[in-house]
Each structure stands twice: as structure tokens, then as C-alpha cells.
BATIMAR-578908 format. One line per 10 residues: number of its first residue (from 0); their letters; for each residue x, y, z of C-alpha. Coordinates in Angstrom, 2 decimals, always signed. Layout:
BEGIN
NUM = a = X:Y:Z; ...
end
This chain:
BEGIN
0 = mkilltgvtg = +26.42:-2.90:-22.72; +27.48:-6.12:-20.99; +25.77:-6.63:-17.63; +26.39:-9.26:-14.96; +23.21:-10.34:-13.19; +23.40:-12.35:-9.96; +20.31:-13.64:-8.15; +18.61:-14.16:-11.51; +16.56:-17.12:-10.19; +15.12:-14.88:-7.44
10 = yvgkrllpvl = +11.94:-12.84:-7.50; +13.49:-9.53:-8.61; +16.16:-11.10:-10.83; +13.61:-12.97:-12.94; +11.73:-9.72:-13.53; +14.86:-7.71:-14.27; +16.38:-10.07:-16.88; +13.82:-9.57:-19.72; +13.80:-5.79:-19.15; +17.58:-5.57:-19.52
20 = iekghtvvcc = +17.41:-7.59:-22.72; +14.57:-5.41:-24.09; +16.80:-2.39:-23.51; +19.46:-3.95:-25.75; +21.95:-5.16:-23.15; +23.84:-8.44:-23.24; +23.36:-10.18:-19.90; +25.71:-12.62:-18.18; +23.61:-14.62:-15.72; +25.57:-16.00:-12.78
30 = vreksrltir = +23.75:-18.91:-11.12; +24.54:-21.71:-8.71; +22.74:-24.26:-10.89; +22.13:-23.85:-14.61; +19.25:-26.31:-14.45; +17.24:-23.83:-12.37; +17.34:-21.05:-14.95; +14.89:-21.20:-17.83; +15.60:-18.76:-20.66; +12.99:-17.95:-23.28
40 = knmlakvevi = +14.06:-18.80:-26.82; +13.78:-15.19:-27.97; +16.33:-14.15:-25.28; +18.97:-16.84:-25.81; +21.08:-14.78:-28.20; +21.48:-12.04:-25.60; +22.18:-14.24:-22.57; +25.30:-16.04:-21.34; +24.95:-18.36:-18.34; +27.79:-19.01:-15.91
50 = efdflkdqfe = +27.60:-21.48:-13.05; +29.27:-20.05:-9.94; +28.45:-20.27:-6.24; +29.52:-17.19:-4.29; +29.00:-19.09:-1.05; +31.96:-21.29:-1.89; +35.61:-20.26:-1.99; +36.41:-20.59:-5.69; +39.58:-18.84:-6.72; +39.51:-19.43:-10.46
60 = dilptdidva = +38.63:-16.39:-12.59; +35.32:-17.44:-14.13; +33.70:-14.06:-14.86; +34.25:-12.34:-18.23; +36.61:-9.38:-17.86; +34.58:-7.08:-20.16; +31.66:-6.58:-17.76; +30.38:-2.98:-17.72; +27.81:-3.11:-14.90; +27.02:-5.77:-12.29
70 = yylihsmats = +23.88:-6.33:-10.23; +24.22:-7.86:-6.79; +20.84:-9.41:-5.90; +22.03:-12.25:-3.67; +20.20:-12.73:-0.36; +20.36:-15.72:+1.98; +17.68:-14.99:+4.57; +15.50:-17.96:+3.58; +18.33:-20.43:+3.99; +18.75:-20.34:+7.76
80 = sekfdqlesk = +17.38:-18.15:+10.54; +20.69:-18.49:+12.40; +23.39:-18.27:+9.74; +21.96:-16.20:+6.93; +23.98:-13.11:+7.95; +27.22:-15.09:+7.81; +26.26:-16.48:+4.40; +25.40:-13.02:+3.07; +28.76:-11.64:+4.22; +30.67:-14.51:+2.65
90 = aalnfkmqie = +28.81:-14.19:-0.65; +29.40:-10.42:-0.76; +33.11:-10.80:-0.10; +33.54:-13.48:-2.78; +31.53:-11.41:-5.25; +33.69:-8.34:-4.61; +36.90:-10.34:-5.07; +35.67:-11.69:-8.41; +34.20:-8.47:-9.77; +37.33:-6.45:-8.96
100 = ktktsqviyl = +39.20:-8.65:-11.46; +36.95:-7.38:-14.26; +36.53:-3.98:-15.94; +33.22:-3.34:-14.15; +32.63:+0.37:-13.60; +29.45:+0.11:-11.49; +27.87:-2.35:-9.07; +24.17:-1.97:-8.23; +22.92:-3.51:-4.99; +19.29:-3.86:-3.93
110 = sgitnedkls = +19.26:-3.56:-0.15; +16.67:-2.84:+2.55; +15.71:+0.45:+4.22; +17.79:+0.79:+7.37; +17.00:+4.19:+8.86; +16.14:+3.04:+12.40; +18.72:+2.84:+15.20; +17.46:-0.57:+16.28; +17.53:-2.94:+13.31; +16.56:-6.57:+12.88
120 = khlrsrrkve = +19.26:-9.14:+12.19; +18.07:-9.25:+8.59; +18.41:-5.48:+8.07; +21.73:-5.32:+9.94; +23.04:-7.92:+7.53; +21.91:-5.86:+4.53; +23.69:-2.79:+5.94; +26.86:-4.83:+6.50; +26.78:-6.11:+2.91; +26.56:-2.51:+1.67
130 = dmlksekyal = +29.81:-1.70:+3.46; +31.51:-4.86:+2.22; +30.67:-4.11:-1.42; +32.35:-0.69:-1.42; +35.47:-0.57:-3.58; +37.91:+1.86:-5.14; +37.76:-0.09:-8.40; +34.09:+0.56:-9.20; +31.24:+2.87:-8.24; +28.64:+1.36:-5.90
140 = tvlragiivg = +24.98:+2.34:-6.19; +22.73:+1.10:-3.39; +18.95:+1.11:-3.68; +17.19:+0.49:-0.38; +13.65:-0.81:-0.70; +11.07:-1.73:+1.92; +8.02:-3.85:+1.11; +7.94:-4.86:-2.57; +4.42:-5.39:-3.91; +3.67:-7.45:-6.99
150 = sgsasfeiir = +2.23:-10.75:-8.11; +4.37:-13.44:-6.50; +6.22:-11.12:-4.10; +6.61:-12.31:-0.50; +4.73:-9.40:+1.07; +1.86:-9.61:-1.42; +1.48:-13.38:-1.00; +1.64:-13.18:+2.81; -1.05:-10.48:+2.94; -3.04:-12.44:+0.38
160 = diveklpliv = -2.90:-15.61:+2.49; -3.96:-13.81:+5.66; -6.81:-11.74:+4.20; -8.21:-14.46:+1.94; -8.27:-17.10:+4.69; -9.29:-15.20:+7.83; -12.61:-13.32:+8.06; -11.61:-12.26:+11.60; -7.95:-11.31:+11.98; -6.50:-11.12:+15.48
170 = apkwiltrtq = -2.95:-10.03:+14.81; +0.22:-9.07:+16.71; +1.01:-5.39:+17.36; +3.63:-5.37:+14.62; +0.90:-4.98:+12.00; +0.77:-1.33:+13.15; +4.41:-0.80:+12.08; +4.76:+1.87:+9.40; +6.25:+1.00:+6.05; +6.49:+2.50:+2.56
180 = pisirdvity = +5.57:-0.18:+0.02; +6.80:+0.02:-3.56; +5.55:-1.83:-6.63; +7.83:-4.33:-8.35; +7.37:-2.33:-11.56; +8.92:+0.74:-9.94; +11.74:-1.32:-8.40; +12.70:-2.55:-11.87; +12.48:+1.01:-13.25; +14.85:+2.27:-10.55
190 = ltgviqqpqc = +17.26:-0.65:-11.02; +17.56:-0.02:-14.75; +17.44:+3.77:-14.46; +20.61:+4.07:-12.37; +22.78:+2.20:-14.90; +25.89:+4.34:-15.44; +24.01:+7.41:-14.24; +26.77:+9.81:-13.06; +24.59:+11.32:-10.33; +24.07:+7.84:-8.82
200 = anrtfdiggp = +27.73:+6.83:-8.51; +28.80:+5.91:-4.97; +25.45:+6.94:-3.54; +22.69:+5.29:-1.54; +19.01:+5.95:-2.20; +15.82:+4.88:-0.42; +13.10:+3.85:-2.87; +9.43:+3.57:-1.96; +5.94:+4.36:-3.10; +4.11:+7.66:-2.49
210 = eiltykdmmq = +2.34:+6.46:+0.70; +3.35:+5.54:+4.24; +1.10:+2.68:+5.41; +0.94:+0.17:+8.24; +0.64:-3.55:+7.56; -2.93:-3.23:+8.82; -3.61:-0.52:+6.21; -2.26:-2.80:+3.50; -4.49:-5.68:+4.64; -7.53:-3.41:+4.66
220 = qyarqrklsr = -6.80:-2.09:+1.18; -6.35:-5.64:-0.07; -9.72:-6.62:+1.44; -11.42:-3.65:-0.24; -9.89:-4.55:-3.61; -11.22:-8.09:-3.27; -14.56:-6.88:-1.86; -14.03:-8.92:+1.31; -15.44:-7.97:+4.69; -12.61:-8.31:+7.21
230 = siyttrlisp = -12.33:-7.26:+10.86; -8.77:-6.71:+12.07; -7.82:-6.45:+15.74; -4.42:-6.20:+17.38; -3.21:-7.53:+20.71; -0.02:-7.36:+22.77; -0.59:-10.90:+24.01; +0.94:-12.47:+20.91; +4.69:-12.87:+21.50; +7.28:-12.85:+18.67
240 = kissywlffi = +7.51:-16.65:+18.88; +3.74:-17.05:+18.66; +3.75:-14.48:+15.83; +6.18:-16.70:+13.93; +3.91:-19.73:+14.37; +0.95:-17.54:+13.37; +2.65:-16.63:+10.07; +3.86:-20.19:+9.54; +0.42:-21.81:+9.84; -1.52:-19.16:+7.92
250 = tsvsyklais = +0.89:-18.33:+5.11; +3.31:-20.22:+2.88; +6.51:-19.15:+4.66; +8.70:-21.66:+6.48; +9.02:-21.35:+10.24; +12.68:-20.25:+10.01; +11.77:-17.56:+7.52; +8.78:-16.52:+9.65; +11.12:-15.84:+12.59; +13.24:-13.50:+10.45
260 = lvesmktevv = +10.21:-11.78:+8.97; +8.58:-11.12:+12.34; +11.79:-9.58:+13.64; +12.01:-7.33:+10.56; +8.34:-6.37:+10.62; +8.80:-4.70:+14.00; +11.16:-2.16:+12.37; +9.80:+0.87:+10.51; +10.93:+0.99:+6.89; +10.19:+4.55:+5.77
270 = crnndlekil = +12.21:+6.34:+3.11; +14.40:+9.34:+3.79; +14.00:+12.20:+1.35; +16.28:+11.94:-1.68; +16.33:+13.26:-5.20; +16.38:+9.96:-7.13; +12.81:+10.44:-8.40; +13.86:+13.77:-9.92; +17.12:+12.40:-11.32; +15.35:+9.53:-13.09
280 = kiqpityeqa = +12.02:+11.35:-13.58; +10.01:+8.54:-12.00; +6.58:+8.90:-10.43; +5.99:+5.77:-8.27; +2.50:+4.27:-8.31; +0.28:+3.89:-5.26; -0.19:+0.71:-3.23; -3.75:+0.46:-4.58; -2.50:+0.54:-8.18; +0.24:-1.98:-7.35
290 = lknafmriqq = -2.48:-4.33:-6.04; -4.52:-3.86:-9.22; -1.48:-4.68:-11.35; -0.83:-7.82:-9.30; -4.45:-8.99:-9.59; -4.39:-8.39:-13.36; -1.27:-10.52:-13.78; -2.76:-13.31:-11.69; -6.01:-13.30:-13.66; -4.12:-13.42:-16.96
300 = nlvlsswkds = -1.72:-16.14:-15.71; +1.22:-13.79:-16.32; +3.04:-14.16:-12.99; +6.67:-14.09:-14.11; +8.27:-15.00:-10.80; +7.49:-15.94:-7.22; +9.57:-15.41:-4.08; +9.09:-19.13:-3.30; +10.88:-20.25:-6.46; +14.26:-18.94:-5.27
310 = missnlglsl = +14.26:-20.97:-2.06; +16.26:-24.17:-1.91; +15.14:-26.90:+0.42; +15.90:-25.92:+3.99; +15.77:-29.60:+4.91; +18.58:-30.65:+2.58; +21.25:-27.99:+2.55; +22.24:-29.44:-0.85; +21.87:-28.29:-4.44; +18.98:-29.63:-6.48
320 = sdfievpvfg = +21.37:-30.98:-9.08; +22.31:-33.65:-6.53; +18.85:-35.16:-7.06; +18.26:-34.77:-10.80; +19.23:-38.42:-11.33; +16.66:-40.66:-9.66; +18.49:-43.44:-7.77; +17.93:-47.08:-8.69; +19.42:-49.09:-5.85; +18.34:-49.12:-2.22
330 = cyknektcpi = +14.96:-47.58:-3.04; +11.28:-48.41:-2.85; +9.27:-47.72:-6.01; +5.64:-47.53:-7.02; +5.44:-47.77:-10.81; +2.29:-47.40:-12.90; +1.79:-47.35:-16.69; -1.19:-46.45:-18.84; -1.66:-46.27:-22.63; -2.83:-42.87:-23.88
340 = tdvnrvmqni = -4.22:-41.50:-27.13; -3.94:-37.70:-26.84; -0.31:-36.96:-25.90; -0.67:-33.17:-25.87; -3.69:-33.23:-23.59; -2.11:-35.69:-21.17; +1.14:-33.70:-21.11; -0.83:-30.57:-20.25; -2.52:-32.46:-17.41; +0.90:-33.49:-16.11
350 = lsiggekgyy = +2.30:-29.95:-16.25; -0.82:-28.59:-14.49; -0.56:-30.89:-11.46; -0.71:-29.46:-7.95; -1.86:-26.07:-6.71; -5.60:-25.47:-7.06; -5.87:-28.31:-9.60; -4.67:-30.84:-7.05; -3.40:-34.33:-7.79; -6.29:-35.72:-9.83
360 = yanwlwkirg = -7.34:-38.27:-7.21; -8.09:-38.28:-3.46; -7.15:-34.62:-3.05; -8.46:-34.71:+0.50; -5.72:-37.22:+1.40; -3.09:-34.98:-0.18; -4.42:-32.12:+1.97; -4.16:-34.26:+5.09; -0.58:-35.15:+4.14; +0.16:-31.46:+3.67
370 = ffdqmfggvg = -1.36:-30.63:+7.07; +0.78:-33.21:+8.86; +3.85:-31.99:+7.00; +3.19:-28.47:+8.22; +2.60:-29.70:+11.78; +6.11:-31.16:+11.77; +7.68:-27.94:+10.43; +7.47:-28.68:+6.70; +6.17:-26.44:+3.93; +2.84:-28.26:+3.47
380 = llrgrtspre = +0.67:-27.39:+0.48; +0.58:-23.65:+1.15; +3.16:-22.73:-1.52; +0.88:-23.76:-4.39; +2.35:-23.01:-7.80; +3.31:-19.81:-9.61; +1.33:-20.45:-12.81; -1.66:-22.81:-13.21; -0.51:-24.07:-16.62; +3.24:-23.48:-17.03
390 = iypgdaldfw = +6.03:-24.92:-14.92; +9.82:-24.62:-15.00; +12.82:-26.27:-13.33; +13.43:-24.76:-9.91; +9.78:-23.82:-9.34; +8.12:-24.57:-6.03; +5.04:-26.76:-6.40; +3.24:-27.35:-3.09; +5.69:-29.48:-1.09; +7.64:-30.45:-4.22
400 = rvlfasrekq = +10.48:-28.80:-6.12; +10.53:-29.10:-9.91; +13.78:-30.71:-11.06; +12.89:-31.24:-14.71; +9.95:-30.09:-16.82; +9.82:-30.36:-20.60; +6.81:-30.46:-22.88; +9.03:-31.43:-25.81; +10.73:-34.30:-23.94; +7.40:-35.25:-22.33
410 = rlllfaemkl = +8.73:-35.53:-18.81; +8.17:-33.99:-15.37; +10.35:-34.80:-12.37; +9.51:-33.58:-8.87; +11.57:-33.82:-5.70; +9.91:-33.81:-2.27; +10.65:-30.96:+0.14; +8.25:-32.29:+2.76; +9.45:-33.67:+6.08; +10.43:-37.28:+5.39
420 = pgeawlefri = +12.73:-39.97:+6.83; +14.38:-40.17:+3.42; +14.24:-38.65:-0.07; +11.34:-38.92:-2.52; +10.82:-38.32:-6.24; +7.66:-38.32:-8.38; +8.17:-38.71:-12.13; +5.82:-38.61:-15.13; +7.07:-39.62:-18.57; +5.45:-40.43:-21.92
430 = dennilhqta = +7.47:-42.81:-24.11; +7.60:-43.19:-27.90; +4.80:-45.81:-27.80; +2.40:-43.35:-26.15; +2.63:-45.07:-22.79; +2.39:-42.87:-19.70; +4.84:-43.90:-16.98; +4.27:-42.69:-13.42; +6.97:-43.56:-10.87; +7.16:-42.70:-7.17
440 = tfrprgiwgr = +10.64:-43.38:-5.75; +11.58:-43.33:-2.07; +15.10:-43.71:-0.72; +14.70:-44.46:+3.02; +16.98:-43.11:+5.70; +17.49:-45.88:+8.24; +14.85:-48.05:+9.87; +12.38:-45.18:+10.26; +12.42:-44.61:+6.53; +11.60:-48.26:+5.85
450 = lywiatspfh = +8.81:-48.26:+8.41; +7.40:-45.07:+6.86; +7.18:-46.66:+3.39; +5.56:-49.82:+4.76; +3.00:-47.80:+6.74; +2.02:-45.64:+3.74; +2.05:-48.37:+1.09; -1.68:-49.17:+1.39; -2.49:-45.55:+0.55; -0.01:-45.54:-2.33
460 = ffifdgmirn = -1.79:-48.48:-3.93; -5.05:-46.69:-4.72; -3.83:-43.04:-4.70; -1.23:-43.54:-7.41; -3.51:-45.89:-9.38; -6.32:-43.33:-9.38; -3.95:-40.48:-10.20; -2.50:-42.02:-13.37; -5.95:-43.10:-14.61; -7.35:-39.57:-14.22
470 = iark = -4.31:-37.88:-15.72; -4.63:-40.14:-18.76; -8.38:-39.72:-19.19; -9.32:-36.22:-17.98
end
């Protein structure tokens, strides 16, 4: 069967792709930037990649006409707290126009549970997209999920940040909101189970785990799993705006995303009764088991995807491909070189940079830089990295975005997503003479950009010198 998969660089899409291939399907991946999609060698024969941006009005027919089933996994909430609903509507309309030109018999959409009368802007947008995707030319199957739990999922990482960092948690009242969390494993099982299932045509199903829990319950269960003693108190004194700052400073979400999340977290997301479990013969696992699965994947370094990897820079509003070529003119550069003897070891050091490993020299200064970035509304160092040893184009890495990463070509290129009066790149490259090249490039924006580089140059001198020496010798 030929399946179109959108949102493949997102958290769910990355998990769904290998499962579809294992089931024998041929998958057409539709992405905005090919450079952000890394396909394993054993999957290449079963994957076709098409570059297409549903947020742009493109009238050429780019999709294959012989598509059997299409997944719509496009969400724009992280892009802008003000315009994400408009972007989601535009993307849905463009998708529908394109897919109706094919032979697609079924579209599967992963939405959010919207059973309350008063919905957040985020959930209203999801409901609107459901209506926009309906068509007489194909059957629409909508799966509505609440909190998705798994290694790298937004809800898991947010709870992880809060519980791991705060022995005493004084939280807003919204942590008492009821929800029905579901494991990422079960989400994937539902998404694949409804493929061309006659009983699922033109129907909407709520999917969730077997328990109804509050956010407080989920924090307490997390603490018990980690054997952490945590006291959790709630107060009405924390306003939605303060709640957003609270999430922003404690977790790895951006402030704009925190605003949307807080609004959504005040809405109950509890499933209505439906017969999908019986139709597909699925028994969802408990929240406790979902946590155990997530911990196991983290311990084994098998985190396949992270919600942070699908986010483009909110500061830029541009595609990452615009920055894959490091500029030469009008830039400041700090270039270092160092001869090396063990190429494989040094390359592994390069690909392991950031996260808990740090930056090999003066990590306390990097932490201070991350703190100031967060104070000015940037992402800081809270995002970390998805895997401690492996890295791929499009991954988030602290306040960097990975533009290029290749062990074979012996090169890593990072682009800064921190708050800066300009654009910045950090590149590591090993040449044919076994010389390690480390280059920091800064393209200033006006006089403030030039003053910023001059002010930070003294720190660059010994930070970058120490970093390349330790990367080469560790």
C-alpha cells in the first residue's frame, strides 16, 4: 500500500514512519525541507521524499496520484501563539486541495480531545481542522488524543523537568485538571490499526489510556517511579500569565508555546466512550507502564524522536535551508585548528557536544550564557539533546539547531537559535590531513550586532581555544 505521511519530522511522525515500513507499506514523506529528514539506510528502498510546504500556496500537482492512504500530522502551535490557528487552517485547506487530486481513499488525522464546551484556542483550531478536512472524495478518520506519554514527548519532558528540578512544587490550579494520558506506543497502534478499516471510515474516535488522572497525579507517579520525595501544593494566586512564565523558566518550552499550553491545560481532555478498542482489539497500557517504557528508552539511548526537534526557530520565521551555507562576507569569525591522531574518537566527541556533556571547556560560562538567553525570552540550554551520542539534521541541541551532521563527511554545523543581534554558526570539520577545524561565524545585524561581537570577543578567545583542545584530546 502507498501511504502519504505529512509531519514526518514531528514527534509522532518520526515514530510512525518505521512502523509503516515494517508493515510492508511504501511511504511518501512530504516535508518542508529534505535536509531535516534523516532516513535509515535499511528504509531507503521503501521511502520517497517530496519537498512541499502546505503553508504556501503552491498550485502545481506535486503529489503522486496513486496514494492509497494519507496521514495528516501537521500542527503549527509552536510557531506563533497568535497566528498558529490561521496557519493550521491554511495548511489543512492546501492539503485537502492537493490530496483530492489523487486516488486517496482515506485520510487519517491525529487531533485533540475536544469534548468540553469551552475550548482553548489550540483545541478550537484542531476542531476547525477536522471540519476542513472532510471531503466527498475520501473517507476521513479522526483520532482525538489528549496527553501523549513517551520518551521525548512534550508532556513527559515537561513533567520530567518540573519533578526532577523542584523538590517543593507550588503550582497553579490547572494541575488539578483531569486528563486521560495515552502512551505513544498505543497512539501508533491506533494510527496504523485504522488503515482502510471499514468501521473507521468517516468517524471520529477519542483515544486514551485506561486511567483518568490530573496533572498532579501524573507528577506524583513520576516522582514515585524515580524514587523522589516531592511535595506538591496548588494555589489560585498564580495567574495564567505567571503560569506561562513558570513553565518557561522551569521547562524547555518557549514562552509563546507556554502560553498556548497553559490555556489548553485548563481544559479537561477525557475520552468519550467509543468502540475503537473493540474494533482494533487494543488494550491500552497504564500511565505507570508508559513511564517505565519511556525510562527504559532513555536509559538505552533509544529515544527515536523529541517534540523539540520539530520546532523551527521562532526568532527567524525562515527555513533552516536558508542558513545551510555559512556566509563569508560581512561576518566576524573565530577560527581554530588542531592536528589530531584518532579521527573516529574526535568525531564522536564532536557529535556528542552539548546536553549533559557540555561544551568541553568553561561549561559554567555556557550555562550563564544560556541563563541570560532565557531571561531575554530565548530557549536557553533547557532543550538539551535527544540522544547523548547520535545527532541528525533538524535536531534541537540546547540553543542550537543542527543544520548538518555527518560522521562519514566528518562535519557538524550548528545554527544559533538564541537571542542575538545577528545570526551565528558553529562548525566543526576534519579535513583529509587530519586537521580539526573549528569555526564560529557571526553575521551582525546593525551597530548592536557589532558591539555584541566586540564585547564578547575576550571570552571567545579562551573559550573556543579550550574547546578545540579538549575535543581533540579527550
